[in-house]
Backbone as a printed PyTorch tensor [residue, N CA C, xyz], in Angstrom:
tensor([[[  0.9420,  -1.1430,  -0.0020],
         [ -0.0960,  -0.0450,  -0.0040],
         [  0.8450,   1.2600,  -0.0050]],

        [[  0.4770,   2.3030,  -0.7580],
         [  1.3150,   3.5460,  -0.9300],
         [  0.3520,   4.6260,  -0.6520]],

        [[  0.9730,   5.8030,  -0.3520],
         [  0.3120,   7.1180,  -0.1600],
         [  0.7990,   7.9770,  -1.1130]],

        [[ -0.2600,   8.9140,  -1.7110],
         [  0.1260,   9.9350,  -2.4760],
         [ -0.9280,  11.1750,  -2.4210]],

        [[ -0.7220,  12.1250,  -3.1100],
         [ -1.4560,  13.3540,  -3.0640],
         [ -1.9690,  13.5440,  -4.4910]],

        [[ -3.6450,  13.7750,  -4.4560],
         [ -4.0660,  13.7830,  -5.5240],
         [ -3.7740,  15.2090,  -6.3310]],

        [[ -3.3670,  15.1880,  -7.5620],
         [ -2.9840,  16.4760,  -8.2490],
         [ -3.8610,  16.7220,  -9.3340]],

        [[ -4.7660,  15.8590,  -9.6910],
         [ -5.7830,  16.1220, -10.8280],
         [ -6.6170,  14.8810, -11.0030]],

        [[ -7.5230,  15.3440, -12.0430],
         [ -8.4120,  14.2850, -12.6080],
         [ -8.1750,  13.9980, -14.1680]],

        [[ -8.4210,  12.7140, -14.5470],
         [ -8.3410,  12.2960, -15.8510],
         [ -9.6880,  12.2050, -16.4890]],

        [[ -9.9770,  12.6740, -17.4030],
         [-11.2560,  12.6150, -18.2080],
         [-11.1490,  11.8480, -19.2780]],

        [[-12.0990,  10.7570, -19.4200],
         [-11.9510,   9.7650, -20.5440],
         [-13.3960,   9.5980, -21.1770]],

        [[-13.5830,  10.1010, -22.3420],
         [-14.9390,   9.9740, -22.8550],
         [-15.5300,   8.7260, -23.2530]],

        [[-14.5340,   7.7870, -23.2840],
         [-14.8720,   6.3370, -23.6890],
         [-13.9610,   5.3910, -22.6590]],

        [[-14.8070,   4.2910, -22.1400],
         [-13.9410,   3.5160, -21.1510],
         [-14.0800,   2.1370, -21.6280]],

        [[-12.9540,   1.3170, -21.1230],
         [-13.3750,  -0.0570, -21.4430],
         [-14.6660,  -0.6190, -20.6170]],

        [[-15.3320,  -1.5320, -21.0120],
         [-16.5090,  -2.1290, -20.5750],
         [-16.1090,  -2.7930, -19.0090]],

        [[-14.9700,  -3.3510, -18.9870],
         [-14.3980,  -3.9060, -17.7080],
         [-14.0990,  -2.9360, -16.8000]],

        [[-13.9040,  -1.7380, -16.9800],
         [-13.4910,  -0.8240, -15.8240],
         [-14.5430,  -0.5490, -15.1040]],

        [[-14.5560,  -0.6650, -13.7170],
         [-15.5470,  -0.2660, -12.9740],
         [-15.8870,   1.2620, -12.8940]],

        [[-17.0390,   1.5220, -12.3270],
         [-17.4310,   3.0130, -12.1440],
         [-16.3830,   3.5960, -11.2930]],

        [[-16.1120,   4.9360, -11.4960],
         [-15.3800,   5.6110, -10.4130],
         [-14.5290,   6.7570, -11.5290]],

        [[-13.8260,   7.6360, -10.8940],
         [-13.0850,   8.5560, -11.5490],
         [-11.6420,   7.9200, -11.6500]],

        [[-11.1670,   8.7210, -12.6020],
         [ -9.7780,   8.2980, -12.8670],
         [ -9.0060,   9.8950, -12.1500]],

        [[ -7.9870,   9.3220, -11.4390],
         [ -7.2530,  10.5610, -10.6370],
         [ -5.6400,  10.2780, -10.7420]],

        [[ -4.9800,  11.4010, -10.9430],
         [ -3.5190,  11.3760, -10.9570],
         [ -2.9860,  11.7730,  -9.5920]],

        [[ -2.0520,  11.0430,  -9.0520],
         [ -1.5350,  11.0790,  -7.6040],
         [  0.1130,  11.2730,  -7.8400]],

        [[  0.7070,  12.1140,  -7.0370],
         [  2.0420,  12.3400,  -6.8930],
         [  2.3690,  11.2360,  -5.6320]],

        [[  3.0850,  10.0910,  -5.7580],
         [  3.3840,   9.2690,  -4.7960],
         [  4.4260,   9.8900,  -3.8710]],

        [[  4.2180,   9.5260,  -2.5270],
         [  5.1400,   9.8730,  -1.5030],
         [  6.6310,   9.1970,  -1.8180]],

        [[  7.5930,  10.0440,  -1.1400],
         [  8.8370,   9.6300,  -1.1150],
         [  9.3950,   9.5020,  -2.6430]],

        [[  9.2360,  10.4110,  -3.2130],
         [  9.6730,  10.4010,  -4.7960],
         [  9.4850,   9.2800,  -5.5840]],

        [[  8.2330,   8.7350,  -5.3860],
         [  7.7890,   7.6220,  -6.0520],
         [  7.1210,   7.8080,  -7.4200]],

        [[  7.3360,   9.2120,  -8.0920],
         [  6.6450,   9.6170,  -9.1860],
         [  5.1780,   9.7840,  -9.2740]],

        [[  4.6170,   9.6830, -10.4220],
         [  2.9580,   9.9280, -10.3370],
         [  2.4370,   8.6170, -10.8740]],

        [[  1.1320,   8.5500, -10.6410],
         [  0.4370,   7.3380, -11.1940],
         [ -0.9590,   7.7800, -11.3940]],

        [[ -1.8930,   7.0520, -12.3080],
         [ -3.1510,   7.3320, -12.5300],
         [ -3.8450,   6.2350, -11.7990]],

        [[ -4.9380,   6.4010, -11.1000],
         [ -5.5830,   5.2060, -10.1760],
         [ -7.0410,   5.4820, -10.4950]],

        [[ -7.7790,   4.3150, -10.3730],
         [ -9.2470,   4.3940, -10.1860],
         [ -9.6460,   4.7890,  -8.7160]],

        [[-10.7490,   5.7030,  -8.6920],
         [-11.0280,   6.1020,  -7.4440],
         [-12.5570,   6.0200,  -7.3720]],

        [[-12.9820,   5.2910,  -6.3110],
         [-14.3690,   5.0940,  -6.1540],
         [-14.9230,   5.8020,  -4.8550]],

        [[-14.0920,   6.6510,  -4.1130],
         [-14.2910,   7.3780,  -2.8750],
         [-14.5940,   8.7330,  -2.9640]],

        [[-14.1790,   9.2620,  -4.2580],
         [-14.6100,  10.6200,  -4.3380],
         [-13.5120,  11.5440,  -3.6940]],

        [[-12.1820,  11.3770,  -3.8070],
         [-11.0960,  12.0620,  -3.4220],
         [-10.8790,  13.4050,  -4.1700]],

        [[-10.5240,  14.3510,  -3.5710],
         [-10.4730,  15.7020,  -4.2570],
         [ -8.9710,  16.1710,  -4.4940]],

        [[ -8.5940,  17.2430,  -5.2590],
         [ -7.4030,  17.6130,  -5.4220],
         [ -6.7610,  18.0420,  -4.1570]],

        [[ -5.6850,  17.6500,  -3.6580],
         [ -4.9810,  18.0290,  -2.5040],
         [ -5.2100,  17.0690,  -1.5530]],

        [[ -6.0460,  16.0820,  -1.6910],
         [ -6.1450,  15.1060,  -0.7520],
         [ -5.2170,  13.9510,  -0.6160]],

        [[ -4.7060,  13.3520,   0.4640],
         [ -3.8910,  12.4340,   0.5880],
         [ -4.6500,  11.1960,   0.4610]],

        [[ -4.2820,  10.1020,  -0.3610],
         [ -4.9280,   9.0170,  -0.5110],
         [ -4.0930,   7.7250,  -0.3710]],

        [[ -4.6980,   6.7720,   0.0640],
         [ -4.0190,   5.1170,   0.1340],
         [ -4.4420,   4.4890,  -1.1430]],

        [[ -3.4070,   3.9640,  -1.7780],
         [ -3.6670,   3.2110,  -3.0860],
         [ -2.8530,   1.9210,  -3.0560]],

        [[ -3.4520,   0.9940,  -3.6580],
         [ -3.0850,  -0.4130,  -4.0270],
         [ -2.5920,  -0.4320,  -5.5000]],

        [[ -1.5370,  -1.1970,  -5.6610],
         [ -1.0560,  -1.3160,  -7.1390],
         [ -1.0640,  -2.8770,  -7.7130]],

        [[ -0.8360,  -3.0060,  -8.8630],
         [ -0.5160,  -4.3560,  -9.5730],
         [ -1.6430,  -5.4430,  -9.5940]],

        [[ -1.1070,  -6.5210,  -9.3410],
         [ -2.2150,  -7.5790,  -9.1900],
         [ -3.1810,  -7.4230,  -8.0460]],

        [[ -3.0610,  -6.9690,  -6.9630],
         [ -3.7900,  -6.7880,  -5.8240],
         [ -4.7810,  -5.9080,  -6.2790]],

        [[ -4.5940,  -4.7450,  -7.0530],
         [ -5.5820,  -3.7990,  -7.6130],
         [ -6.4390,  -4.5050,  -8.4850]],

        [[ -5.8390,  -5.4290,  -9.3090],
         [ -6.6750,  -5.9900, -10.2780],
         [ -7.6810,  -6.7910,  -9.7830]],

        [[ -7.0430,  -7.6040,  -8.8510],
         [ -7.9780,  -8.5370,  -8.0280],
         [ -9.1080,  -7.8850,  -7.2240]],

        [[ -8.8630,  -6.8200,  -6.5510],
         [ -9.6870,  -5.8880,  -5.8030],
         [-10.8200,  -5.4880,  -6.7000]],

        [[-10.7420,  -5.2500,  -7.9130],
         [-11.5250,  -4.6960,  -8.8790],
         [-12.3230,  -5.6740,  -9.6820]],

        [[-11.4790,  -6.7800,  -9.7120],
         [-11.9900,  -7.8790, -10.7010],
         [-11.9480,  -7.3020, -12.2020]],

        [[-11.0830,  -6.4860, -12.5410],
         [-10.9180,  -6.0270, -13.8840],
         [ -9.3540,  -5.5500, -13.9480]],

        [[ -9.0450,  -5.3220, -15.3780],
         [ -7.5960,  -4.8640, -15.5860],
         [ -7.0890,  -3.4810, -15.1700]],

        [[ -7.0560,  -3.2130, -13.9500],
         [ -6.5270,  -2.0330, -13.5460],
         [ -5.1500,  -2.2850, -12.7930]],

        [[ -4.4180,  -1.3020, -12.7580],
         [ -3.1510,  -1.1690, -12.2280],
         [ -2.9920,  -0.5710, -10.8370]],

        [[ -4.0290,   0.4400, -10.6300],
         [ -3.9430,   1.2360,  -9.3010],
         [ -5.3640,   1.5810,  -8.7810]],

        [[ -5.5660,   1.4300,  -7.5530],
         [ -6.8750,   1.7340,  -7.1000],
         [ -6.7260,   2.4740,  -5.7630]],

        [[ -7.4680,   3.5790,  -5.7690],
         [ -7.6160,   4.4800,  -4.3810],
         [ -8.3840,   3.4830,  -3.4490]],

        [[ -8.0130,   3.2720,  -2.2130],
         [ -8.7290,   2.4500,  -1.3790],
         [ -9.0110,   3.1660,   0.1840]],

        [[ -8.5440,   4.3720,   0.1200],
         [ -8.9120,   5.0670,   1.3040],
         [ -8.3700,   6.5070,   1.1790]],

        [[ -8.8660,   7.4730,   1.9680],
         [ -8.5880,   8.7130,   2.0980],
         [ -7.9290,   8.9890,   3.4520]],

        [[ -6.6130,   9.6470,   3.6560],
         [ -6.0290,   9.7080,   4.7580],
         [ -6.6040,  11.0260,   5.7180]],

        [[ -7.0110,  10.9900,   6.6750],
         [ -7.4280,  12.0840,   7.5240],
         [ -6.3020,  13.0310,   7.9550]],

        [[ -6.7330,  14.5100,   7.7410],
         [ -5.6790,  15.2780,   8.0810],
         [ -5.1250,  15.1970,   9.5000]],

        [[ -4.0120,  15.4560,   9.9330],
         [ -3.5280,  15.2990,  11.3170],
         [ -4.3010,  16.1360,  12.1840]],

        [[ -4.5730,  15.4260,  13.4510],
         [ -5.4240,  16.1130,  14.2270],
         [ -6.9280,  16.2610,  14.0460]],

        [[ -7.3160,  15.7890,  13.1270],
         [ -8.9810,  15.7420,  12.8130],
         [ -9.5530,  14.2680,  12.8450]],

        [[-10.4670,  14.1270,  13.5120],
         [-11.3900,  12.8170,  13.5610],
         [-12.8100,  13.1520,  13.4850]]])
């Protein structure tokens, strides 16, 4: 599991039929991990810190050919 900051949304006018519902978002990964496009079913916003899974774990989680999936939103420090 990795964390990253959401930096934007990716708009696709056509999507593969096996891709589950949800937005596509760009995240800058923590610790110099580069950036990644991930499927988001939670409604993360730009600037949010998100948890994501990648690779075969993400594909198994969605049951479709995806490489990265947002699985949670990190709460800001001190808020609950």
